[in-house]
ROKOL-903319 format. One record per atom (N, C-alpha, C): residue in three letters; x, y, z; chain. Coordinates in nm, 3 decimals. Each point is the difference from the previous one (the first is absolute). Layout:
NODE | residuo | X | Y | Z | cadena
NODE | ALA | X | Y | Z | A
...
end
This chain:
NODE | residuo | X | Y | Z | cadena
NODE | GLN | 8.713 | 11.010 | 11.767 | A
NODE | GLN | -0.118 | 0.061 | 0.118 | A
NODE | GLN | -0.035 | 0.035 | 0.028 | A
NODE | LYS | 0.028 | 0.144 | -0.009 | A
NODE | LYS | -0.027 | 0.125 | 0.003 | A
NODE | LYS | -0.157 | 0.011 | -0.120 | A
NODE | GLU | -0.002 | 0.012 | -0.097 | A
NODE | GLU | -0.042 | -0.017 | -0.080 | A
NODE | GLU | -0.178 | -0.110 | -0.027 | A
NODE | ARG | 0.057 | -0.075 | 0.119 | A
NODE | ARG | -0.064 | -0.171 | -0.002 | A
NODE | ARG | 0.013 | -0.052 | -0.150 | A
NODE | LEU | 0.106 | -0.086 | -0.048 | A
NODE | LEU | 0.018 | -0.049 | -0.120 | A
NODE | LEU | 0.056 | -0.094 | 0.084 | A
NODE | PHE | 0.010 | -0.091 | -0.108 | A
NODE | PHE | 0.094 | -0.194 | 0.081 | A
NODE | PHE | -0.007 | -0.014 | -0.131 | A
NODE | VAL | 0.132 | -0.053 | -0.038 | A
NODE | VAL | 0.006 | -0.134 | -0.120 | A
NODE | VAL | 0.106 | -0.124 | 0.074 | A
NODE | PRO | -0.090 | -0.119 | -0.017 | A
NODE | PRO | 0.060 | -0.139 | 0.037 | A
NODE | PRO | 0.099 | -0.009 | -0.080 | A
NODE | HIS | 0.101 | -0.082 | 0.110 | A
NODE | HIS | 0.149 | -0.025 | -0.078 | A
NODE | HIS | 0.033 | -0.115 | 0.067 | A
NODE | GLY | 0.112 | -0.051 | -0.067 | A
NODE | GLY | 0.031 | -0.110 | 0.059 | A
NODE | GLY | 0.122 | 0.019 | 0.153 | A
NODE | GLN | -0.004 | -0.120 | 0.110 | A
NODE | GLN | 0.038 | 0.045 | 0.105 | A
NODE | GLN | 0.188 | -0.067 | -0.002 | A
NODE | CYS | 0.058 | -0.033 | -0.094 | A
NODE | CYS | 0.121 | -0.015 | 0.017 | A
NODE | CYS | 0.098 | 0.151 | 0.005 | A
NODE | SER | 0.081 | -0.022 | 0.085 | A
NODE | SER | 0.052 | 0.116 | 0.011 | A
NODE | SER | 0.128 | 0.008 | -0.103 | A
NODE | HIS | 0.051 | -0.072 | -0.014 | A
NODE | HIS | 0.140 | -0.043 | -0.114 | A
NODE | HIS | -0.070 | 0.023 | -0.137 | A
NODE | VAL | -0.139 | 0.014 | -0.013 | A
NODE | VAL | -0.043 | -0.012 | -0.154 | A
NODE | VAL | -0.054 | 0.163 | -0.005 | A
NODE | HIS | 0.017 | 0.069 | -0.111 | A
NODE | HIS | -0.035 | 0.155 | -0.039 | A
NODE | HIS | -0.094 | -0.015 | -0.120 | A
NODE | LEU | -0.047 | 0.156 | 0.050 | A
NODE | LEU | -0.117 | -0.004 | -0.129 | A
NODE | LEU | -0.050 | -0.054 | -0.115 | A
NODE | GLY | 0.124 | -0.025 | -0.073 | A
NODE | GLY | 0.001 | -0.057 | -0.098 | A
NODE | GLY | -0.006 | -0.153 | 0.015 | A
NODE | GLY | 0.063 | -0.051 | 0.068 | A
NODE | GLY | -0.067 | -0.119 | -0.026 | A
NODE | GLY | -0.108 | -0.111 | 0.089 | A
NODE | HIS | -0.014 | 0.153 | 0.114 | A
NODE | HIS | -0.137 | -0.043 | 0.035 | A
NODE | HIS | -0.118 | 0.037 | -0.104 | A
NODE | VAL | 0.011 | 0.039 | -0.104 | A
NODE | VAL | -0.125 | 0.033 | -0.113 | A
NODE | VAL | 0.030 | -0.126 | -0.047 | A
NODE | GLN | 0.140 | -0.006 | -0.055 | A
NODE | GLN | 0.000 | -0.125 | -0.080 | A
NODE | GLN | -0.035 | -0.167 | 0.036 | A
NODE | THR | -0.010 | -0.022 | 0.123 | A
NODE | THR | -0.029 | -0.086 | 0.045 | A
NODE | THR | -0.167 | -0.047 | 0.091 | A
NODE | GLY | -0.033 | 0.171 | -0.071 | A
NODE | GLY | -0.136 | -0.026 | 0.072 | A
NODE | GLY | -0.053 | 0.107 | 0.076 | A
NODE | GLY | 0.113 | 0.004 | 0.075 | A
NODE | GLY | -0.005 | 0.062 | 0.154 | A
NODE | GLY | -0.118 | -0.026 | 0.144 | A
NODE | TYR | 0.012 | -0.171 | -0.009 | A
NODE | TYR | -0.042 | -0.040 | 0.120 | A
NODE | TYR | 0.020 | 0.033 | 0.134 | A
NODE | GLY | -0.067 | 0.027 | 0.057 | A
NODE | GLY | 0.021 | 0.081 | 0.142 | A
NODE | GLY | -0.091 | -0.014 | 0.110 | A
NODE | GLN | -0.010 | 0.006 | 0.149 | A
NODE | GLN | -0.085 | -0.054 | 0.088 | A
NODE | GLN | -0.143 | 0.036 | -0.035 | A
NODE | LEU | 0.001 | 0.152 | -0.055 | A
NODE | LEU | -0.142 | 0.056 | -0.045 | A
NODE | LEU | -0.050 | -0.051 | -0.150 | A
NODE | GLY | 0.038 | -0.053 | -0.044 | A
NODE | GLY | -0.025 | -0.035 | -0.156 | A
NODE | GLY | -0.174 | -0.106 | 0.011 | A
NODE | ARG | -0.082 | -0.045 | 0.127 | A
NODE | ARG | -0.102 | -0.038 | -0.055 | A
NODE | ARG | -0.090 | 0.112 | 0.065 | A
NODE | SER | 0.046 | 0.113 | 0.024 | A
NODE | SER | -0.098 | 0.099 | 0.004 | A
NODE | SER | 0.037 | 0.088 | -0.111 | A
NODE | PHE | 0.096 | 0.015 | -0.044 | A
NODE | PHE | 0.000 | 0.122 | -0.087 | A
NODE | PHE | 0.083 | -0.061 | -0.147 | A
NODE | GLY | 0.031 | -0.108 | 0.016 | A
NODE | GLY | 0.063 | -0.046 | -0.119 | A
NODE | GLY | 0.149 | 0.012 | -0.049 | A
NODE | LEU | 0.027 | -0.055 | -0.072 | A
NODE | LEU | 0.141 | 0.024 | -0.032 | A
NODE | LEU | 0.088 | 0.115 | -0.022 | A
NODE | PHE | 0.094 | 0.054 | 0.016 | A
NODE | PHE | 0.069 | 0.079 | -0.055 | A
NODE | PHE | -0.030 | 0.038 | -0.207 | A
NODE | GLY | 0.035 | -0.118 | -0.007 | A
NODE | GLY | -0.017 | -0.005 | -0.168 | A
NODE | GLY | -0.104 | 0.022 | -0.050 | A
NODE | ASP | -0.109 | 0.011 | 0.084 | A
NODE | ASP | -0.189 | 0.041 | -0.008 | A
NODE | ASP | -0.028 | 0.141 | -0.041 | A
NODE | HIS | 0.129 | 0.072 | 0.101 | A
NODE | HIS | -0.061 | 0.149 | -0.022 | A
NODE | HIS | 0.144 | 0.056 | -0.072 | A
NODE | VAL | 0.072 | -0.048 | -0.085 | A
NODE | VAL | 0.086 | 0.063 | -0.101 | A
NODE | VAL | -0.124 | 0.046 | -0.140 | A
NODE | GLU | 0.049 | 0.100 | -0.032 | A
NODE | GLU | -0.096 | 0.074 | -0.105 | A
NODE | GLU | 0.106 | -0.028 | -0.171 | A
NODE | SER | 0.129 | 0.070 | 0.051 | A
NODE | SER | 0.102 | -0.068 | -0.132 | A
NODE | SER | 0.109 | 0.019 | 0.030 | A
NODE | LEU | 0.105 | 0.014 | -0.055 | A
NODE | LEU | 0.137 | -0.067 | -0.017 | A
NODE | LEU | 0.087 | 0.064 | -0.074 | A
NODE | GLU | 0.113 | 0.065 | -0.038 | A
NODE | GLU | 0.107 | 0.008 | -0.058 | A
NODE | GLU | 0.097 | -0.107 | 0.036 | A
NODE | ILE | 0.026 | -0.076 | -0.138 | A
NODE | ILE | 0.091 | -0.088 | 0.010 | A
NODE | ILE | 0.107 | 0.024 | -0.071 | A
NODE | ILE | 0.163 | -0.085 | -0.046 | A
NODE | ILE | 0.024 | -0.011 | -0.043 | A
NODE | ILE | 0.044 | -0.169 | -0.043 | A
NODE | LEU | -0.084 | 0.031 | -0.121 | A
NODE | LEU | 0.060 | -0.172 | -0.027 | A
NODE | LEU | 0.135 | -0.057 | -0.023 | A
NODE | ALA | 0.018 | -0.113 | 0.003 | A
NODE | ALA | 0.160 | -0.061 | -0.045 | A
NODE | ALA | 0.040 | 0.026 | -0.103 | A
NODE | ASP | -0.117 | 0.057 | -0.121 | A
NODE | ASP | 0.112 | 0.061 | -0.121 | A
NODE | ASP | 0.013 | 0.078 | 0.023 | A
NODE | GLY | -0.019 | 0.122 | 0.111 | A
NODE | GLY | 0.031 | 0.114 | 0.028 | A
NODE | GLY | -0.127 | 0.118 | -0.025 | A
NODE | VAL | -0.083 | -0.050 | -0.088 | A
NODE | VAL | -0.107 | 0.080 | -0.027 | A
NODE | VAL | -0.120 | 0.052 | 0.159 | A
NODE | LYS | -0.030 | 0.098 | 0.004 | A
NODE | LYS | -0.031 | 0.081 | 0.118 | A
NODE | LYS | -0.183 | -0.026 | -0.067 | A
NODE | ARG | -0.065 | -0.081 | 0.080 | A
NODE | ARG | -0.120 | 0.012 | -0.032 | A
NODE | ARG | -0.077 | 0.071 | 0.141 | A
NODE | SER | -0.152 | 0.052 | -0.053 | A
NODE | SER | -0.117 | 0.022 | 0.106 | A
NODE | SER | -0.070 | -0.117 | -0.025 | A
NODE | VAL | -0.041 | -0.030 | 0.113 | A
NODE | VAL | -0.071 | -0.103 | 0.001 | A
NODE | VAL | -0.184 | -0.044 | 0.096 | A
NODE | SER | -0.034 | 0.046 | -0.060 | A
NODE | SER | -0.164 | -0.039 | 0.112 | A
NODE | SER | -0.126 | -0.109 | -0.011 | A
NODE | ARG | -0.094 | -0.029 | 0.074 | A
NODE | ARG | -0.094 | -0.111 | -0.072 | A
NODE | ARG | -0.054 | 0.035 | -0.100 | A
NODE | ASP | 0.028 | 0.179 | -0.028 | A
NODE | ASP | -0.099 | -0.004 | -0.177 | A
NODE | ASP | 0.126 | -0.027 | -0.113 | A
NODE | THR | 0.093 | 0.051 | 0.056 | A
NODE | THR | 0.105 | 0.009 | -0.112 | A
NODE | THR | 0.042 | -0.125 | -0.065 | A
NODE | ASP | 0.066 | -0.049 | 0.127 | A
NODE | ASP | 0.076 | -0.174 | -0.013 | A
NODE | ASP | -0.034 | -0.084 | 0.077 | A
NODE | PRO | -0.067 | -0.034 | 0.046 | A
NODE | PRO | -0.057 | -0.088 | 0.080 | A
NODE | PRO | 0.045 | -0.126 | -0.028 | A
NODE | GLU | 0.025 | -0.070 | -0.046 | A
NODE | GLU | 0.119 | -0.070 | 0.013 | A
NODE | GLU | 0.107 | -0.032 | 0.058 | A
NODE | LEU | 0.078 | 0.109 | -0.055 | A
NODE | LEU | 0.108 | 0.040 | 0.086 | A
NODE | LEU | 0.006 | 0.065 | 0.152 | A
NODE | PHE | -0.114 | 0.062 | 0.036 | A
NODE | PHE | -0.043 | 0.055 | 0.077 | A
NODE | PHE | -0.064 | -0.133 | 0.134 | A
NODE | TRP | 0.002 | -0.054 | -0.027 | A
NODE | TRP | -0.035 | -0.099 | 0.068 | A
NODE | TRP | 0.106 | -0.102 | 0.052 | A
NODE | ALA | 0.072 | -0.047 | -0.119 | A
NODE | ALA | 0.119 | -0.073 | 0.001 | A
NODE | ALA | 0.102 | 0.075 | 0.099 | A
NODE | VAL | 0.007 | 0.093 | -0.040 | A
NODE | VAL | 0.087 | 0.073 | 0.098 | A
NODE | VAL | -0.073 | 0.035 | 0.165 | A
NODE | LEU | -0.079 | -0.024 | 0.016 | A
NODE | LEU | -0.073 | 0.000 | 0.151 | A
NODE | LEU | -0.027 | -0.137 | 0.048 | A
NODE | GLY | 0.016 | -0.114 | -0.080 | A
NODE | GLY | -0.014 | -0.097 | 0.014 | A
NODE | GLY | 0.187 | -0.078 | 0.004 | A
NODE | GLY | 0.057 | 0.091 | -0.072 | A
NODE | GLY | 0.130 | -0.100 | -0.016 | A
NODE | GLY | 0.054 | -0.021 | 0.127 | A
NODE | SER | 0.167 | -0.005 | 0.016 | A
NODE | SER | 0.089 | 0.032 | 0.089 | A
NODE | SER | 0.066 | 0.143 | -0.011 | A
NODE | PRO | 0.046 | 0.025 | 0.010 | A
NODE | PRO | 0.126 | 0.130 | 0.035 | A
NODE | PRO | 0.086 | -0.024 | -0.131 | A
NODE | GLY | -0.033 | 0.084 | -0.086 | A
NODE | GLY | 0.099 | -0.027 | -0.118 | A
NODE | GLY | 0.050 | -0.075 | -0.077 | A
NODE | ASN | -0.123 | -0.055 | -0.022 | A
NODE | ASN | -0.055 | -0.102 | -0.134 | A
NODE | ASN | -0.031 | 0.096 | -0.119 | A
NODE | PHE | -0.024 | 0.104 | 0.020 | A
NODE | PHE | -0.079 | 0.093 | -0.164 | A
NODE | PHE | 0.085 | 0.079 | 0.006 | A
NODE | GLY | 0.053 | 0.083 | 0.116 | A
NODE | GLY | 0.059 | 0.120 | -0.012 | A
NODE | GLY | 0.019 | 0.052 | 0.134 | A
NODE | VAL | 0.071 | 0.128 | -0.043 | A
NODE | VAL | 0.010 | 0.091 | 0.125 | A
NODE | VAL | -0.145 | 0.124 | -0.005 | A
NODE | ILE | -0.057 | -0.063 | 0.122 | A
NODE | ILE | -0.140 | 0.139 | 0.069 | A
NODE | ILE | 0.177 | 0.134 | -0.009 | A
NODE | THR | -0.082 | 0.116 | -0.014 | A
NODE | THR | 0.040 | 0.125 | -0.032 | A
NODE | THR | -0.076 | 0.113 | 0.077 | A
NODE | HIS | -0.156 | -0.058 | -0.001 | A
NODE | HIS | -0.095 | 0.069 | 0.083 | A
NODE | HIS | -0.145 | -0.066 | 0.010 | A
NODE | LEU | -0.084 | 0.018 | 0.144 | A
NODE | LEU | -0.110 | -0.051 | -0.034 | A
NODE | LEU | -0.113 | 0.122 | 0.050 | A
NODE | ILE | -0.140 | -0.023 | -0.078 | A
NODE | ILE | -0.058 | 0.091 | 0.066 | A
NODE | ILE | -0.115 | -0.110 | 0.095 | A
NODE | VAL | -0.074 | 0.050 | 0.107 | A
NODE | VAL | -0.022 | -0.075 | 0.056 | A
NODE | VAL | -0.126 | 0.060 | 0.085 | A
NODE | ARG | -0.122 | -0.071 | -0.012 | A
NODE | ARG | -0.110 | 0.063 | 0.090 | A
NODE | ARG | -0.006 | -0.014 | 0.130 | A
NODE | ALA | -0.030 | 0.084 | 0.069 | A
NODE | ALA | 0.021 | -0.026 | 0.137 | A
NODE | ALA | -0.211 | -0.023 | 0.042 | A
end
C-alpha cells in the first residue's frame, strides 16, 4: 500500500499463494485487474520427475500456462514466483 502497488489475488482464506496462482487467482477485483495468474512473470518448479525448472512465457509457454491453468500439484511443486505488481 505504501508504494501504491497491487496484485489481485484469490479470496479463499484457506488457500495460499501457490494454490491461488495455479487455479488462476479468482478474486473480487478480477474484473478490474485480471487474475493473479495474469501477473506472474516466471516461476520455478520442481517437476514430478525431480527436475527443477525455471519457466516463463518465453522459455516454456506450454508448461507455464499449464501450471497457471491447472490445479495445485498437477505438474510439480512451485518453489518461487516472480510477480509483476
